[in-house]
Structure formats: structure tokens, C-alpha cells
VMD Tcl script that draws the C-alpha trace (Angstrom):
set ca {
  {115.18 122.21 115.89}
  {112.37 119.72 116.74}
  {109.02 120.74 118.74}
  {106.80 118.06 119.80}
  {103.21 119.12 121.14}
  {100.24 117.26 122.27}
  {99.46 114.13 124.02}
  {100.99 110.61 123.78}
  {99.55 108.78 121.25}
  {100.23 106.34 118.08}
  {100.23 109.27 115.66}
  {103.21 111.43 114.81}
  {102.16 114.37 112.37}
  {105.13 116.17 110.79}
  {104.90 119.36 108.89}
  {108.09 120.68 107.06}
  {110.66 120.13 104.72}
  {112.48 116.92 105.72}
  {114.49 116.41 102.53}
  {117.53 116.09 104.41}
  {116.30 113.95 107.22}
  {117.30 110.30 107.00}
  {115.78 107.24 108.50}
  {112.20 108.55 109.54}
  {110.36 105.53 110.81}
  {113.53 103.46 110.83}
  {112.67 100.12 112.64}
  {109.14 101.28 113.37}
  {107.07 98.42 115.19}
  {103.73 100.19 115.58}
  {101.90 103.58 115.11}
  {101.45 105.96 112.44}
  {103.54 108.78 111.08}
  {101.91 111.49 108.69}
  {104.41 113.75 106.71}
  {103.15 116.71 104.82}
  {106.34 117.50 102.92}
  {109.38 115.81 101.35}
  {111.42 113.30 103.18}
  {115.16 112.06 102.89}
  {116.48 108.59 102.52}
  {115.34 105.30 104.22}
  {112.11 106.27 105.11}
  {110.44 103.25 106.97}
  {113.50 101.23 106.52}
  {113.75 97.90 108.46}
  {110.03 98.32 109.70}
  {108.07 95.32 110.95}
  {104.56 97.11 111.29}
  {102.83 100.31 111.36}
  {101.83 102.92 108.67}
  {103.49 106.11 107.10}
  {102.11 108.32 104.85}
  {103.91 111.00 102.74}
  {101.97 113.71 101.15}
  {104.81 114.77 98.89}
  {108.17 113.14 97.62}
  {110.16 110.57 99.27}
  {113.89 109.99 98.50}
  {115.83 106.79 97.81}
  {115.68 103.32 99.65}
  {111.98 103.95 100.57}
  {111.05 100.95 102.76}
  {114.20 99.23 102.46}
  {114.39 95.93 103.99}
  {110.73 96.38 105.36}
  {109.11 93.19 106.78}
  {105.44 94.35 107.21}
  {103.80 97.80 107.51}
  {102.38 100.28 104.95}
  {104.32 103.25 103.38}
  {102.49 105.35 100.96}
  {104.21 108.08 99.41}
  {102.30 110.63 96.94}
  {104.19 112.77 94.32}
  {103.40 116.44 95.35}
  {101.80 117.26 92.04}
  {99.08 114.41 92.68}
  {98.08 115.33 96.14}
  {94.93 117.25 95.23}
  {93.46 114.52 93.58}
  {93.47 112.23 96.67}
  {91.14 111.45 99.05}
  {93.07 110.56 102.45}
  {91.38 109.43 105.53}
  {90.84 112.25 108.20}
  {93.58 110.94 110.36}
  {96.13 111.89 107.97}
  {94.74 115.57 107.38}
}
mol new
graphics top color blue
foreach p $ca { graphics top sphere $p radius 0.5 }
foreach p [lrange $ca 0 end-1] q [lrange $ca 1 end] { graphics top cylinder $p $q radius 0.2 }
display resetview
């Protein structure tokens, strides 16, 4: 089940295990996605702009065929040492 809360904005903040969910951010053209758990295959595939930050593990084909934009994925065991911008907390 997917639950969406809050105002319309350019930020999507996702909490929960998405290791079996594929193509998050597929074809993304703007905005930000912040994810606090594992994500499945093809994260950010074909994106042309925007930012995706994953504070856990990302599966195969991360950013496949990206043209522009930014994808940052941190291994779960290294998160504590990172200083992320408040936008992603």
C-alpha cells in the first residue's frame, strides 16, 4: 500500500523497504527523491534531471541510461559517518 501525505512539492521522501520495487525515479525530469531504505533495480534509470539520495543499498542497474541528474546511494553500514543536507533528513 502506498500512502502520500503533505503539500505538493518537488520533494518525495520515502521510508520503508523498497528492495522489491523497481524503476523508482524512472524517466525523472526534475525534483528530489530521498529514500531511507533499500531500493530495487533500475533506480533513476533514463532520468534527465533531478536528484535521488538513497540512505541504504541500491540494487542493480542504478542510473542506467541516465543523461543528467544526480543519484547518490550510500551503503547502510556507512550512513552514520555522513553529513547530509537537512533536506534529506
